[in-house]
C-alpha beads as a LAMMPS data file, in Angstrom:
LAMMPS data file: protein, C-alpha beads

74 atoms
73 bonds

1 atom types
1 bond types

-500.0 500.0 xlo xhi
-500.0 500.0 ylo yhi
-500.0 500.0 zlo zhi

Masses

1 110.0

Atoms # bond

1 1 1 373.149 -152.394 363.252
2 1 1 375.233 -151.619 360.134
3 1 1 373.796 -151.748 356.635
4 1 1 375.075 -154.071 353.897
5 1 1 377.026 -151.164 352.415
6 1 1 378.674 -150.499 355.794
7 1 1 379.572 -154.191 356.092
8 1 1 381.568 -153.952 352.855
9 1 1 383.373 -150.906 354.256
10 1 1 384.080 -152.619 357.591
11 1 1 385.045 -156.010 356.157
12 1 1 388.823 -155.580 356.390
13 1 1 388.743 -154.177 359.930
14 1 1 386.371 -156.975 360.960
15 1 1 388.665 -159.604 359.446
16 1 1 391.676 -158.133 361.245
17 1 1 389.859 -157.867 364.576
18 1 1 390.306 -154.092 364.561
19 1 1 386.706 -153.057 365.297
20 1 1 385.642 -151.752 368.686
21 1 1 383.475 -154.227 370.599
22 1 1 380.160 -152.473 369.965
23 1 1 380.841 -152.169 366.222
24 1 1 382.050 -155.784 366.009
25 1 1 378.895 -157.035 367.712
26 1 1 376.780 -155.012 365.281
27 1 1 378.628 -156.517 362.329
28 1 1 378.237 -160.029 363.715
29 1 1 374.527 -159.497 364.345
30 1 1 374.117 -158.266 360.777
31 1 1 376.054 -161.265 359.448
32 1 1 373.863 -163.639 361.441
33 1 1 370.835 -162.241 359.605
34 1 1 372.228 -161.499 356.134
35 1 1 373.275 -164.376 353.892
36 1 1 374.415 -161.989 351.139
37 1 1 376.967 -160.329 353.430
38 1 1 378.203 -163.718 354.667
39 1 1 378.743 -164.744 351.041
40 1 1 380.562 -161.448 350.379
41 1 1 382.934 -162.019 353.303
42 1 1 383.489 -165.656 352.320
43 1 1 384.361 -164.551 348.781
44 1 1 386.733 -161.943 350.169
45 1 1 388.501 -164.626 352.253
46 1 1 388.782 -166.920 349.231
47 1 1 390.224 -164.095 347.135
48 1 1 392.812 -163.294 349.807
49 1 1 393.800 -166.972 350.007
50 1 1 394.037 -167.321 346.221
51 1 1 396.160 -164.196 345.825
52 1 1 398.410 -165.360 348.660
53 1 1 398.933 -168.725 346.978
54 1 1 399.613 -167.095 343.612
55 1 1 402.147 -164.706 345.127
56 1 1 404.026 -167.563 346.781
57 1 1 404.648 -169.055 343.339
58 1 1 406.138 -165.773 342.086
59 1 1 408.131 -164.695 345.125
60 1 1 411.683 -165.784 345.885
61 1 1 411.718 -168.807 348.201
62 1 1 412.985 -166.743 351.175
63 1 1 410.052 -164.338 350.912
64 1 1 407.591 -167.210 350.516
65 1 1 408.916 -168.818 353.718
66 1 1 408.457 -165.552 355.617
67 1 1 404.869 -165.215 354.412
68 1 1 404.114 -168.840 355.307
69 1 1 405.536 -168.328 358.812
70 1 1 403.401 -165.233 359.487
71 1 1 400.485 -165.950 361.821
72 1 1 397.059 -165.708 360.237
73 1 1 395.144 -162.507 360.934
74 1 1 391.747 -163.076 362.500

Bonds

1 1 1 2
2 1 2 3
3 1 3 4
4 1 4 5
5 1 5 6
6 1 6 7
7 1 7 8
8 1 8 9
9 1 9 10
10 1 10 11
11 1 11 12
12 1 12 13
13 1 13 14
14 1 14 15
15 1 15 16
16 1 16 17
17 1 17 18
18 1 18 19
19 1 19 20
20 1 20 21
21 1 21 22
22 1 22 23
23 1 23 24
24 1 24 25
25 1 25 26
26 1 26 27
27 1 27 28
28 1 28 29
29 1 29 30
30 1 30 31
31 1 31 32
32 1 32 33
33 1 33 34
34 1 34 35
35 1 35 36
36 1 36 37
37 1 37 38
38 1 38 39
39 1 39 40
40 1 40 41
41 1 41 42
42 1 42 43
43 1 43 44
44 1 44 45
45 1 45 46
46 1 46 47
47 1 47 48
48 1 48 49
49 1 49 50
50 1 50 51
51 1 51 52
52 1 52 53
53 1 53 54
54 1 54 55
55 1 55 56
56 1 56 57
57 1 57 58
58 1 58 59
59 1 59 60
60 1 60 61
61 1 61 62
62 1 62 63
63 1 63 64
64 1 64 65
65 1 65 66
66 1 66 67
67 1 67 68
68 1 68 69
69 1 69 70
70 1 70 71
71 1 71 72
72 1 72 73
73 1 73 74
C-alpha cells in the first residue's frame, strides 16, 4: 500500500485513471483508510475546478466553449 507521500505523487495519474490496476487498488485502499489523503485529493479537485472557472472568464469565448465541451477526466 502506498504511503501518504506516494499518494501526493500519484494523485494526478489516479485522477486521470492512468494507474495500473494493482497500483490503483493500493491507492484506493489507502484512501479508504486515510482521511488526510482524501482531504488532499478533494482540495486538489476544488483547485482544478476553480482554476478552470477562472480561466474561462479570461479566455476568448471560442476557447471557453471548447474547454466546456471537453469530457471530464476521471
